[in-house]
C-alpha positions in Angstrom: 189.6 138.6 128.2 191.9 138.3 125.1 189.9 137.3 122.1 192.0 135.8 119.3 189.3 136.6 116.7 188.5 140.2 117.4 186.6 142.1 114.7 189.4 144.7 114.3 192.1 142.0 113.9 190.1 140.2 111.3 189.4 143.4 109.3 193.1 144.3 109.4 194.2 140.9 108.2 191.7 140.8 105.4 192.8 144.3 104.3 196.4 143.2 104.2 195.5 140.2 102.2 193.4 142.3 99.8 196.3 144.8 99.4 198.7 141.9 98.6 196.3 140.4 96.0 195.8 143.8 94.3 199.5 144.6 94.2 200.1 141.2 92.5 197.2 141.7 90.1 198.2 145.2 89.0 201.8 144.1 88.4 200.9 141.0 86.4 201.6 140.7 82.6 198.0 139.7 82.0 196.7 143.0 83.5 199.1 145.0 81.3 198.0 143.0 78.2 194.3 143.6 79.0 195.0 147.3 79.5 196.7 147.6 76.1 200.2 148.1 77.7 201.7 144.7 77.0 203.5 145.8 73.8 200.9 143.9 71.8 198.3 145.3 69.5 194.9 145.0 71.2 191.4 146.2 70.3 192.0 149.1 72.7 195.2 150.2 71.0 193.9 149.7 67.4 190.8 151.8 67.6 190.0 153.7 64.5 189.2 157.4 65.0 186.9 157.4 62.0 184.8 154.5 63.2 181.1 154.9 64.0 181.1 152.8 67.2 183.3 153.6 70.2 184.7 150.1 70.0 186.2 150.8 66.6 183.7 148.8 64.5 183.2 150.1 61.0 180.0 151.9 59.9 177.3 149.7 58.5 177.5 151.5 55.1 181.2 150.7 54.7 180.9 146.9 55.5 181.1 144.5 52.5 
């Protein structure tokens, strides 16, 4: 009996689709921009080393 919808065939096809989606996502300009690699200044690439918070926010005592 040849089943067209065997579990193995479905898992393989879904894995191939997921791999294609991830490849497209990782190569997209939006992903590069959000990662700080889009040749644009982002919050990730502008972090101040002297800031109190890990996100780069200034210390409460230095705010006006």
